[in-house]
FITORKOL-307102 format. One record per residue: residue number from 1; residue in one letter; x, y, z of N, C-alpha, C in turn. Coordinates in nm, 2 decimals. Layout:
> resi resn n.c1 n.c2 n.c3 ca.c1 ca.c2 ca.c3 c.c1 c.c2 c.c3
> NUM a X Y Z X Y Z X Y Z
...
//
This chain:
> resi resn n.c1 n.c2 n.c3 ca.c1 ca.c2 ca.c3 c.c1 c.c2 c.c3
> 1 m -7.37 -2.71 -6.81 -7.45 -2.77 -6.66 -7.57 -2.88 -6.67
> 2 k -7.65 -2.86 -6.78 -7.75 -2.99 -6.81 -7.68 -3.09 -6.86
> 3 k -7.58 -3.09 -6.93 -7.51 -3.23 -6.93 -7.45 -3.30 -6.84
> 4 a -7.41 -3.19 -6.76 -7.35 -3.27 -6.60 -7.44 -3.32 -6.54
> 5 t -7.60 -3.27 -6.54 -7.70 -3.32 -6.45 -7.74 -3.46 -6.53
> 6 d -7.75 -3.46 -6.66 -7.77 -3.56 -6.74 -7.70 -3.68 -6.70
> 7 w -7.56 -3.62 -6.71 -7.47 -3.76 -6.68 -7.47 -3.83 -6.53
> 8 i -7.52 -3.74 -6.45 -7.53 -3.76 -6.33 -7.65 -3.88 -6.29
> 9 k -7.79 -3.84 -6.37 -7.90 -3.91 -6.36 -7.88 -4.05 -6.40
> 10 s -7.79 -4.04 -6.51 -7.79 -4.18 -6.60 -7.66 -4.27 -6.52
> 11 h -7.60 -4.24 -6.41 -7.49 -4.33 -6.35 -7.55 -4.33 -6.21
> 12 k -7.46 -4.46 -6.18 -7.52 -4.49 -6.00 -7.48 -4.38 -5.93
> 13 p -7.53 -4.38 -5.82 -7.51 -4.27 -5.71 -7.38 -4.26 -5.65
> 14 h -7.31 -4.38 -5.66 -7.18 -4.37 -5.60 -7.07 -4.34 -5.69
> 15 t -7.12 -4.37 -5.81 -7.01 -4.33 -5.91 -7.02 -4.17 -5.92
> 16 a -7.15 -4.12 -5.94 -7.15 -3.99 -5.94 -7.11 -3.92 -5.83
> 17 a -7.10 -3.96 -5.70 -7.04 -3.91 -5.60 -6.90 -3.89 -5.62
> 18 i -6.85 -4.01 -5.67 -6.67 -4.02 -5.67 -6.65 -3.88 -5.79
> 19 a -6.71 -3.88 -5.90 -6.69 -3.78 -5.99 -6.71 -3.64 -5.95
> 20 i -6.78 -3.62 -5.85 -6.81 -3.49 -5.79 -6.68 -3.45 -5.71
> 21 a -6.64 -3.55 -5.63 -6.56 -3.55 -5.55 -6.40 -3.51 -5.62
> 22 i -6.38 -3.57 -5.75 -6.28 -3.55 -5.82 -6.30 -3.41 -5.87
> 23 i -6.39 -3.35 -5.92 -6.41 -3.23 -5.94 -6.40 -3.14 -5.85
> 24 a -6.42 -3.15 -5.74 -6.39 -3.06 -5.66 -6.25 -3.06 -5.59
> 25 v -6.18 -3.18 -5.57 -6.04 -3.17 -5.56 -5.97 -3.10 -5.65
> 26 v -5.99 -3.10 -5.80 -5.93 -3.02 -5.90 -5.95 -2.89 -5.87
> 27 a -6.07 -2.85 -5.83 -6.10 -2.71 -5.83 -6.02 -2.64 -5.70
> 28 v -6.01 -2.71 -5.60 -5.93 -2.67 -5.48 -5.79 -2.66 -5.51
> 29 v -5.71 -2.74 -5.59 -5.61 -2.74 -5.62 -5.59 -2.62 -5.73
> 30 i -5.64 -2.60 -5.83 -5.64 -2.48 -5.90 -5.65 -2.37 -5.84
> 31 a -5.73 -2.35 -5.74 -5.75 -2.23 -5.66 -5.62 -2.22 -5.56
> 32 a -5.57 -2.30 -5.52 -5.46 -2.31 -5.42 -5.34 -2.25 -5.52
> 33 a -5.32 -2.32 -5.61 -5.19 -2.29 -5.70 -5.23 -2.16 -5.75
> 34 s -5.32 -2.09 -5.78 -5.34 -1.96 -5.82 -5.33 -1.87 -5.72
> 35 g -5.36 -1.90 -5.55 -5.33 -1.82 -5.44 -5.19 -1.81 -5.45
> 36 a -5.12 -1.94 -5.47 -4.97 -1.93 -5.41 -4.88 -1.81 -5.52
> 37 f -4.92 -1.85 -5.63 -4.86 -1.74 -5.74 -4.90 -1.62 -5.72
> 38 s -5.01 -1.57 -5.68 -5.05 -1.45 -5.65 -4.96 -1.39 -5.52
> 39 t -4.95 -1.49 -5.42 -4.86 -1.45 -5.30 -4.72 -1.41 -5.31
> 40 a -4.67 -1.53 -5.45 -4.52 -1.52 -5.46 -4.50 -1.39 -5.55
> 41 d -4.60 -1.37 -5.63 -4.57 -1.22 -5.68 -4.58 -1.13 -5.60
> 42 k -4.66 -1.10 -5.52 -4.67 -0.99 -5.42 -4.56 -0.99 -5.34
> 43 q -4.48 -1.11 -5.27 -4.36 -1.12 -5.21 -4.26 -1.06 -5.27
> 44 n -4.22 -1.09 -5.40 -4.16 -1.04 -5.49 -4.13 -0.87 -5.52
> 45 s -4.27 -0.82 -5.53 -4.29 -0.71 -5.53 -4.26 -0.62 -5.41
> 46 t -4.28 -0.67 -5.31 -4.25 -0.61 -5.19 -4.12 -0.59 -5.15
> 47 a -4.05 -0.72 -5.21 -3.90 -0.70 -5.18 -3.82 -0.62 -5.27
> 48 k -3.87 -0.61 -5.39 -3.82 -0.51 -5.47 -3.85 -0.37 -5.42
> 49 e -3.96 -0.34 -5.38 -3.97 -0.23 -5.30 -3.91 -0.16 -5.18
> 50 e -3.86 -0.26 -5.10 -3.79 -0.26 -4.98 -3.67 -0.22 -4.98
> 51 t -3.61 -0.19 -5.11 -3.47 -0.17 -5.16 -3.48 -0.01 -5.15
> 52 a -3.35 0.07 -5.19 -3.34 0.22 -5.22 -3.20 0.24 -5.25
> 53 d -3.18 0.35 -5.33 -3.04 0.35 -5.39 -2.96 0.49 -5.26
> 54 l -2.85 0.45 -5.24 -2.74 0.54 -5.16 -2.65 0.61 -5.26
> 55 v -2.66 0.75 -5.27 -2.58 0.80 -5.38 -2.45 0.86 -5.30
> 56 l -2.33 0.81 -5.34 -2.18 0.84 -5.28 -2.13 0.95 -5.34
> 57 n -2.12 1.08 -5.30 -2.08 1.20 -5.37 -1.90 1.22 -5.31
> 58 v -1.82 1.22 -5.37 -1.67 1.26 -5.33 -1.62 1.36 -5.40
> 59 t -1.57 1.45 -5.34 -1.51 1.56 -5.39 -1.37 1.58 -5.35
> 60 a -1.25 1.65 -5.42 -1.12 1.70 -5.36 -1.12 1.82 -5.42
> 61 d -1.03 1.90 -5.33 -0.98 2.02 -5.37 -0.89 2.02 -5.47
> 62 t -0.80 1.93 -5.50 -0.72 1.91 -5.60 -0.64 1.81 -5.61
> 63 g -0.56 1.76 -5.73 -0.48 1.62 -5.73 -0.57 1.49 -5.76
> 64 w -0.69 1.50 -5.72 -0.75 1.36 -5.75 -0.79 1.34 -5.90
> 65 d -0.72 1.24 -5.98 -0.75 1.23 -6.11 -0.74 1.07 -6.16
> 66 a -0.72 1.03 -6.27 -0.69 0.89 -6.32 -0.62 0.81 -6.27
> 67 n -0.50 0.91 -6.24 -0.37 0.84 -6.19 -0.38 0.79 -6.04
> 68 s -0.48 0.86 -5.97 -0.49 0.83 -5.82 -0.57 0.69 -5.82
> 69 t -0.56 0.66 -5.69 -0.66 0.53 -5.65 -0.78 0.58 -5.60
> 70 p -0.88 0.50 -5.60 -1.03 0.56 -5.59 -1.05 0.57 -5.45
> 71 a -1.15 0.67 -5.43 -1.18 0.67 -5.28 -1.26 0.56 -5.25
> 72 i -1.27 0.48 -5.12 -1.35 0.36 -5.12 -1.43 0.36 -5.02
> 73 a -1.56 0.35 -5.03 -1.65 0.38 -4.94 -1.66 0.23 -4.85
> 74 h -1.68 0.23 -4.70 -1.71 0.14 -4.62 -1.83 0.13 -4.56
> 75 i -1.91 0.04 -4.62 -2.06 0.04 -4.59 -2.12 -0.08 -4.48
> 76 t -2.14 -0.05 -4.37 -2.18 -0.15 -4.30 -2.28 -0.14 -4.22
> 77 s -2.37 -0.25 -4.17 -2.49 -0.24 -4.09 -2.50 -0.37 -4.01
> 78 d -2.60 -0.43 -3.95 -2.62 -0.55 -3.89 -2.61 -0.67 -3.99
> 79 e -2.63 -0.63 -4.08 -2.65 -0.73 -4.18 -2.53 -0.77 -4.29
> 80 v -2.46 -0.64 -4.33 -2.40 -0.63 -4.44 -2.28 -0.56 -4.40
> 81 d -2.16 -0.60 -4.46 -2.03 -0.53 -4.46 -1.95 -0.55 -4.58
> 82 f -1.93 -0.43 -4.65 -1.86 -0.43 -4.78 -1.79 -0.32 -4.80
> 83 y -1.72 -0.28 -4.94 -1.65 -0.18 -4.98 -1.71 -0.14 -5.11
> 84 h -1.71 -0.02 -5.14 -1.74 0.01 -5.28 -1.64 0.14 -5.32
> 85 a -1.57 0.12 -5.43 -1.49 0.20 -5.49 -1.57 0.31 -5.58
> 86 v -1.52 0.44 -5.54 -1.57 0.56 -5.59 -1.43 0.62 -5.70
> 87 s -1.43 0.62 -5.81 -1.35 0.67 -5.91 -1.36 0.83 -5.94
> 88 p -1.27 0.91 -5.97 -1.29 1.05 -6.01 -1.34 1.05 -6.16
> 89 d -1.43 1.15 -6.18 -1.48 1.15 -6.30 -1.34 1.22 -6.42
> 90 a -1.37 1.22 -6.53 -1.29 1.26 -6.67 -1.20 1.42 -6.64
> 91 e -1.32 1.50 -6.54 -1.26 1.61 -6.53 -1.16 1.61 -6.38
> 92 g -1.18 1.51 -6.32 -1.09 1.52 -6.20 -1.18 1.56 -6.08
> 93 n -1.09 1.55 -5.96 -1.14 1.59 -5.84 -1.32 1.57 -5.77
> 94 k -1.37 1.50 -5.87 -1.53 1.49 -5.80 -1.56 1.33 -5.86
> 95 g -1.64 1.25 -5.81 -1.68 1.13 -5.83 -1.82 1.10 -5.76
> 96 t -1.88 1.03 -5.84 -2.03 0.97 -5.78 -2.04 0.84 -5.82
> 97 s -2.11 0.78 -5.73 -2.14 0.62 -5.77 -2.27 0.60 -5.66
> 98 t -2.32 0.48 -5.72 -2.46 0.44 -5.65 -2.47 0.32 -5.60
> 99 v -2.50 0.28 -5.48 -2.53 0.14 -5.43 -2.68 0.12 -5.40
> 100 t -2.72 0.01 -5.41 -2.89 -0.02 -5.39 -2.85 -0.11 -5.24
> 101 l -2.94 -0.06 -5.13 -2.95 -0.11 -5.02 -3.07 -0.15 -4.95
> 102 e -3.09 -0.25 -4.90 -3.21 -0.29 -4.84 -3.23 -0.19 -4.73
> 103 e -3.36 -0.19 -4.71 -3.42 -0.07 -4.59 -3.33 -0.11 -4.46
> 104 g -3.31 0.00 -4.38 -3.23 -0.03 -4.26 -3.12 0.08 -4.22
> 105 d -3.05 0.09 -4.11 -2.97 0.18 -4.06 -2.83 0.14 -4.12
> 106 y -2.74 0.23 -4.20 -2.60 0.18 -4.22 -2.50 0.28 -4.17
> 107 t -2.37 0.26 -4.16 -2.26 0.34 -4.14 -2.19 0.34 -4.27
> 108 v -2.12 0.46 -4.31 -2.06 0.49 -4.40 -1.92 0.56 -4.37
> 109 d -1.81 0.51 -4.39 -1.69 0.61 -4.42 -1.60 0.57 -4.53
> 110 f -1.50 0.63 -4.54 -1.40 0.65 -4.65 -1.28 0.61 -4.63
> 111 i -1.19 0.54 -4.73 -1.05 0.53 -4.73 -1.00 0.65 -4.80
> 112 s -0.89 0.73 -4.77 -0.83 0.81 -4.88 -0.79 0.76 -4.99
> 113 p -0.77 0.84 -5.10 -0.70 0.79 -5.23 -0.58 0.83 -5.21
> 114 v -0.46 0.75 -5.27 -0.33 0.82 -5.27 -0.30 0.84 -5.44
> 115 n -0.25 0.98 -5.44 -0.21 1.04 -5.57 -0.07 0.97 -5.62
> 116 a -0.09 1.01 -5.76 0.06 0.97 -5.85 0.20 1.03 -5.75
> 117 d 0.21 1.14 -5.70 0.29 1.18 -5.64 0.32 1.15 -5.48
> 118 g 0.24 1.05 -5.45 0.22 1.00 -5.32 0.17 1.07 -5.20
> 119 s 0.08 1.19 -5.26 0.02 1.26 -5.16 -0.13 1.21 -5.13
> 120 a -0.19 1.24 -5.03 -0.29 1.17 -4.97 -0.41 1.28 -4.95
> 121 y -0.50 1.24 -4.88 -0.64 1.31 -4.86 -0.66 1.34 -4.68
> 122 e -0.70 1.44 -4.61 -0.77 1.45 -4.48 -0.94 1.44 -4.53
> 123 l -0.98 1.37 -4.49 -1.12 1.34 -4.50 -1.21 1.40 -4.40
> 124 f -1.31 1.51 -4.45 -1.40 1.59 -4.39 -1.53 1.53 -4.40
> 125 d -1.60 1.55 -4.29 -1.75 1.49 -4.24 -1.73 1.34 -4.26
> 126 t -1.62 1.27 -4.25 -1.61 1.12 -4.25 -1.52 1.08 -4.16
> 127 g -1.44 1.17 -4.07 -1.37 1.13 -3.99 -1.44 1.00 -3.88
> 128 e -1.55 1.04 -3.86 -1.62 0.93 -3.78 -1.74 0.87 -3.90
> 129 a -1.77 0.76 -3.90 -1.87 0.71 -4.00 -2.00 0.76 -4.00
> 130 q -2.06 0.82 -4.11 -2.16 0.89 -4.12 -2.29 0.76 -4.10
> 131 t -2.38 0.81 -4.06 -2.50 0.72 -4.02 -2.61 0.73 -4.12
> 132 v -2.70 0.64 -4.20 -2.77 0.70 -4.29 -2.87 0.59 -4.26
> 133 t -3.01 0.60 -4.27 -3.13 0.54 -4.29 -3.20 0.51 -4.42
> 134 v -3.19 0.41 -4.48 -3.28 0.37 -4.63 -3.40 0.33 -4.61
> 135 d -3.46 0.41 -4.66 -3.65 0.40 -4.64 -3.67 0.39 -4.79
> 136 a -3.74 0.30 -4.81 -3.79 0.27 -4.96 -3.91 0.37 -4.99
> 137 d -3.97 0.40 -4.89 -4.09 0.49 -4.93 -4.03 0.63 -4.91
> 138 a -3.92 0.65 -4.89 -3.86 0.82 -4.90 -3.87 0.86 -5.06
> 139 t -3.91 0.99 -5.04 -3.91 1.07 -5.19 -3.78 1.14 -5.22
> 140 d -3.71 1.16 -5.12 -3.59 1.24 -5.15 -3.47 1.15 -5.20
> 141 t -3.40 1.20 -5.24 -3.23 1.10 -5.28 -3.16 1.10 -5.16
> 142 l -3.14 0.96 -5.12 -3.02 0.94 -5.01 -2.89 0.96 -5.06
> 143 s -2.82 1.02 -4.96 -2.68 1.04 -5.05 -2.59 1.10 -4.94
> 144 v -2.47 1.05 -4.96 -2.36 1.08 -4.86 -2.25 1.16 -4.92
> 145 t -2.19 1.26 -4.85 -2.08 1.33 -4.93 -1.96 1.33 -4.82
> 146 c -1.82 1.29 -4.94 -1.71 1.29 -4.85 -1.62 1.39 -4.94
> 147 e -1.60 1.50 -4.84 -1.51 1.63 -4.89 -1.34 1.59 -4.84
> 148 m -1.29 1.60 -4.96 -1.12 1.58 -4.92 -1.04 1.66 -4.92
> 149 t -0.94 1.70 -4.86 -0.83 1.80 -4.88 -0.71 1.74 -4.87
> 150 r -0.63 1.78 -5.01 -0.51 1.72 -5.01 -0.39 1.74 -4.93
> 151 i -0.31 1.63 -4.88 -0.20 1.66 -4.79 -0.06 1.65 -4.88
> 152 p 0.01 1.73 -4.92 0.13 1.71 -4.98 0.21 1.59 -4.95
> 153 a 0.26 1.54 -5.05 0.35 1.40 -5.04 0.42 1.41 -4.92
> 154 d 0.49 1.54 -4.90 0.59 1.55 -4.79 0.56 1.54 -4.65
> 155 q 0.44 1.56 -4.65 0.36 1.58 -4.50 0.28 1.46 -4.49
> 156 v 0.27 1.35 -4.58 0.22 1.25 -4.57 0.29 1.14 -4.47
> 157 t 0.26 1.10 -4.37 0.34 1.03 -4.27 0.33 0.87 -4.29
> 158 d 0.43 0.83 -4.27 0.44 0.66 -4.27 0.32 0.60 -4.23
> 159 d 0.28 0.63 -4.09 0.16 0.58 -4.04 0.00 0.59 -4.13
> 160 m 0.01 0.71 -4.21 -0.11 0.77 -4.27 -0.09 0.65 -4.41
> 161 l 0.03 0.65 -4.45 0.04 0.57 -4.58 0.01 0.41 -4.55
> 162 q 0.08 0.36 -4.42 0.03 0.21 -4.39 -0.12 0.20 -4.35
> 163 n -0.17 0.28 -4.32 -0.33 0.27 -4.27 -0.41 0.25 -4.42
> 164 i -0.36 0.35 -4.52 -0.45 0.34 -4.64 -0.40 0.21 -4.69
> 165 v -0.27 0.18 -4.70 -0.25 0.03 -4.77 -0.33 -0.07 -4.71
> 166 d -0.33 -0.09 -4.59 -0.39 -0.17 -4.49 -0.53 -0.19 -4.52
> 167 q -0.62 -0.06 -4.51 -0.74 -0.07 -4.54 -0.79 -0.11 -4.70
> 168 t -0.71 -0.04 -4.77 -0.73 -0.09 -4.93 -0.73 -0.23 -4.94
> 169 k -0.61 -0.33 -4.88 -0.62 -0.44 -4.93 -0.71 -0.51 -4.86
> 170 d -0.77 -0.48 -4.74 -0.90 -0.51 -4.69 -1.02 -0.51 -4.79
> 171 a -1.05 -0.37 -4.83 -1.14 -0.35 -4.93 -1.16 -0.43 -5.03
> 172 v -1.00 -0.46 -5.10 -1.01 -0.56 -5.23 -1.07 -0.71 -5.20
> 173 e -1.03 -0.72 -5.06 -1.07 -0.89 -5.03 -1.22 -0.88 -5.00
> 174 n -1.26 -0.77 -4.95 -1.42 -0.77 -4.90 -1.53 -0.68 -4.99
> 175 g -1.46 -0.63 -5.11 -1.55 -0.52 -5.17 -1.64 -0.59 -5.29
> 176 d -1.72 -0.54 -5.32 -1.84 -0.55 -5.44 -1.75 -0.56 -5.60
> 177 e -1.84 -0.56 -5.67 -1.78 -0.57 -5.80 -1.69 -0.48 -5.84
> 178 t -1.70 -0.35 -5.78 -1.60 -0.23 -5.83 -1.44 -0.28 -5.78
> 179 l -1.43 -0.38 -5.70 -1.31 -0.41 -5.64 -1.26 -0.55 -5.66
> 180 k -1.34 -0.64 -5.73 -1.30 -0.76 -5.74 -1.24 -0.77 -5.87
> 181 g -1.13 -0.90 -5.91 -1.10 -0.95 -6.01 -1.01 -0.84 -6.08
> 182 d -0.98 -0.78 -6.20 -0.89 -0.72 -6.26 -0.90 -0.57 -6.19
> 183 a -1.04 -0.54 -6.14 -1.04 -0.41 -6.11 -0.93 -0.39 -5.97
> 184 g -0.94 -0.47 -5.90 -0.89 -0.49 -5.73 -0.75 -0.49 -5.76
> 185 k -0.70 -0.58 -5.87 -0.58 -0.61 -5.90 -0.50 -0.45 -5.95
> 186 d -0.60 -0.38 -6.05 -0.53 -0.25 -6.10 -0.50 -0.15 -5.98
> 187 i -0.61 -0.16 -5.89 -0.62 -0.04 -5.76 -0.49 -0.10 -5.67
> 188 l -0.46 -0.20 -5.68 -0.35 -0.24 -5.59 -0.22 -0.21 -5.66
> 189 d -0.18 -0.24 -5.78 -0.09 -0.21 -5.85 -0.07 -0.07 -5.86
> 190 k -0.17 0.04 -5.87 -0.16 0.19 -5.87 -0.13 0.24 -5.74
> 191 l -0.18 0.16 -5.64 -0.12 0.21 -5.50 0.01 0.19 -5.47
> 192 e 0.06 0.08 -5.51 0.18 0.06 -5.48 0.29 0.16 -5.54
> 193 g 0.25 0.17 -5.68 0.33 0.25 -5.75 0.33 0.41 -5.67
> 194 n 0.20 0.46 -5.65 0.19 0.57 -5.59 0.25 0.60 -5.45
> 195 v 0.26 0.48 -5.38 0.33 0.51 -5.23 0.47 0.51 -5.24
> 196 a 0.53 0.40 -5.36 0.69 0.41 -5.40 0.70 0.57 -5.44
> 197 n 0.63 0.66 -5.49 0.64 0.78 -5.55 0.66 0.90 -5.44
> 198 n 0.62 0.84 -5.30 0.63 0.94 -5.21 0.78 0.95 -5.17
> 199 p 0.82 1.07 -5.18 0.97 1.11 -5.12 1.02 1.06 -4.98
> 200 t 0.92 1.03 -4.87 0.97 1.02 -4.76 0.92 0.88 -4.71
> 201 a 0.85 0.81 -4.80 0.77 0.68 -4.77 0.89 0.58 -4.74
> 202 t 0.85 0.49 -4.62 0.93 0.37 -4.57 0.84 0.26 -4.54
> 203 v 0.73 0.26 -4.57 0.58 0.16 -4.56 0.62 0.05 -4.66
> 204 v 0.55 -0.07 -4.64 0.55 -0.18 -4.71 0.42 -0.15 -4.78
> 205 p 0.44 -0.15 -4.92 0.31 -0.13 -5.01 0.21 -0.24 -5.03
> 206 a 0.12 -0.22 -5.11 0.02 -0.33 -5.11 0.06 -0.45 -5.14
> 207 r 0.16 -0.47 -5.22 0.19 -0.60 -5.25 0.31 -0.68 -5.16
> 208 g 0.34 -0.59 -5.06 0.42 -0.64 -4.96 0.57 -0.65 -4.96
> 209 t 0.60 -0.55 -5.08 0.77 -0.56 -5.09 0.80 -0.41 -5.04
> 210 p 0.89 -0.38 -4.96 0.93 -0.28 -4.89 0.97 -0.16 -5.02
> 211 v 0.94 -0.03 -4.98 0.97 0.08 -5.05 1.11 0.08 -5.04
> 212 p 1.20 0.10 -5.15 1.33 0.09 -5.12 1.36 0.24 -5.11
> 213 t 1.46 0.26 -5.02 1.50 0.40 -4.96 1.61 0.47 -5.07
> 214 a 1.70 0.37 -5.13 1.81 0.37 -5.20 1.83 0.27 -5.29
> 215 t 1.90 0.26 -5.42 1.92 0.17 -5.49 2.08 0.16 -5.53
> 216 v 2.16 0.09 -5.48 2.31 0.07 -5.53 2.31 0.00 -5.64
> 217 p 2.35 0.04 -5.75 2.38 -0.04 -5.88 2.51 -0.13 -5.86
> 218 a 2.48 -0.25 -5.93 2.59 -0.37 -5.92 2.71 -0.27 -5.99
> 219 l 2.86 -0.28 -5.94 2.96 -0.23 -6.05 2.99 -0.34 -6.14
> 220 p 3.01 -0.28 -6.26 3.09 -0.35 -6.37 3.18 -0.41 -6.35
> 221 a 3.23 -0.54 -6.40 3.32 -0.61 -6.39 3.45 -0.56 -6.39
> 222 v 3.48 -0.49 -6.47 3.60 -0.42 -6.53 3.62 -0.31 -6.40
> 223 l 3.52 -0.23 -6.37 3.54 -0.15 -6.26 3.59 -0.22 -6.12
> 224 r 3.55 -0.34 -6.11 3.58 -0.42 -5.98 3.70 -0.47 -5.98
> 225 a 3.75 -0.50 -6.10 3.87 -0.54 -6.14 3.98 -0.44 -6.12
> 226 v 3.97 -0.31 -6.14 4.03 -0.19 -6.16 4.05 -0.17 -5.99
> 227 l 3.93 -0.16 -5.91 3.94 -0.15 -5.78 4.03 -0.23 -5.70
> 228 r 4.01 -0.37 -5.74 4.09 -0.47 -5.65 4.23 -0.46 -5.67
> 229 a 4.27 -0.40 -5.80 4.43 -0.38 -5.84 4.48 -0.30 -5.78
> 230 s 4.37 -0.19 -5.73 4.43 -0.04 -5.66 4.43 -0.07 -5.51
> 231 l 4.38 -0.19 -5.46 4.40 -0.19 -5.32 4.53 -0.23 -5.26
> 232 p 4.58 -0.20 -5.16 4.72 -0.27 -5.10 4.70 -0.43 -5.09
> 233 h 4.80 -0.49 -5.13 4.80 -0.63 -5.11 4.84 -0.67 -4.98
> 234 r 4.77 -0.80 -4.93 4.81 -0.82 -4.81 4.92 -0.92 -4.81
> 235 r 5.03 -0.90 -4.73 5.17 -0.96 -4.75 5.14 -1.14 -4.68
> 236 t 5.19 -1.19 -4.78 5.19 -1.34 -4.77 5.32 -1.39 -4.68
> 237 p 5.31 -1.49 -4.58 5.40 -1.48 -4.51 5.52 -1.61 -4.57
> 238 t 5.64 -1.55 -4.59 5.73 -1.68 -4.66 5.73 -1.80 -4.59
> 239 a 5.74 -1.91 -4.70 5.73 -2.04 -4.68 5.84 -2.09 -4.60
> 240 g 5.81 -2.14 -4.50 5.91 -2.22 -4.40 5.96 -2.13 -4.28
> 241 r 5.91 -2.00 -4.30 5.93 -1.91 -4.17 5.79 -1.92 -4.09
> 242 t 5.84 -1.93 -3.95 5.74 -1.89 -3.86 5.70 -1.77 -3.81
> 243 t 5.59 -1.75 -3.82 5.53 -1.58 -3.78 5.54 -1.59 -3.62
> 244 p 5.63 -1.46 -3.59 5.65 -1.43 -3.46 5.52 -1.38 -3.38
> 245 r 5.49 -1.47 -3.23 5.41 -1.48 -3.16 5.44 -1.42 -3.01
> 246 p 5.35 -1.34 -2.96 5.40 -1.31 -2.80 5.38 -1.41 -2.72
> 247 s 5.49 -1.39 -2.63 5.49 -1.50 -2.51 5.43 -1.43 -2.40
> 248 r 5.40 -1.53 -2.30 5.36 -1.47 -2.19 5.42 -1.39 -2.11
> 249 s 5.56 -1.38 -2.14 5.64 -1.29 -2.06 5.61 -1.13 -2.14
> 250 g 5.57 -1.14 -2.27 5.56 -1.02 -2.34 5.66 -0.99 -2.47
> 251 f 5.77 -1.11 -2.45 5.88 -1.09 -2.53 5.82 -1.19 -2.65
> 252 r 5.86 -1.14 -2.78 5.81 -1.24 -2.90 5.92 -1.35 -2.90
> 253 t 5.84 -1.47 -2.94 5.93 -1.59 -2.96 5.93 -1.62 -3.09
> 254 l 6.03 -1.70 -3.14 6.00 -1.78 -3.27 6.00 -1.92 -3.27
//
């Protein structure tokens, strides 16, 4: 400080004033920058604190395994609208997954899986979308439970399957990382195969190809020749002869 005072005394007043002003500006800039960084840190910290996890619990009474398509959660709010796949665990018939959401009100409903035999599920507690409120300050874990009861394949109607197919296609187009890329392709491939395995299905599966109700194989060439030889031959009119035709009077004329 003494050196700064001596320097001011040894220079002209206007020079000293300029130096003092520069020092003041630098000090203000440093203080402002420090405050900005501090505010940004606080904002980032606040943003992180304004999210919370939502746990999706899905259970089935029987039949839901690795050969089935996943149960797909549809999560919506005023700001978001997306899908998230929940796959069964190694033991089957139950699966859990977690999504991170910003604070706010959401609705959650589920799309039924289709099993390898073409059976599907009736969804309880989610016939209508469930409403949840995400609160970052909540101490309890927020969760949604979907209980599924299997519908045998021969009792699954075309309308049920078509609805599942249409909703699953929308989910793959608008889903998160659990439904994007190869994951989405694998789900659609599995869905197509499982729908085709339903004994009564006549719906259009995920890829847009009608499910065949029966396939008639092409006859071998030798068998076709034998069949043709066994058919009665059509008589060919003799050359130079006119085929009789009816006249207006009802008698045949040549």
